[in-house]
Phi, psi and omega in degrees: 000137182272160180299134178251117183287164172078012178295155185300328175294336173275328184283330183230068183293331185282352189239034180301317180292319183293320172307305182302313179296320182289324175303322183276328189253348186230104183299323178297309176305317178302316176300315179295321182293321179298313180291321174303312176304317185289314183297309182304321179292322181296316181302311182298320180292327178287315184295327177268010171069024173286325184227128184285147172192157180290154175303321181296323178294316179300314179297325179291316177301316179298321176297319183292317178302318177297311179304317175297316176306318179295321177294319178298311181300319180296322178291322177295314183300317178296324177293317180294322177291324176296326179277344181280000000 
């Protein structure tokens, strides 16, 4: 299996412990992380031409991934502030 870029542990390398804890303790965060993972994999499959898709579909997936990443980043930041 090839490397899939943009996984959460790569996007937030400084927050590994927080990512793990939030996945276990926060159901909303866990759902967002799962959805991010699914969308990210879909993008990777399209970009590596494993699965065909229009440019518009790819752009929609990328916007969805960015929106999910923004939500995830906000939860991580809030968690880090609460823990500090």
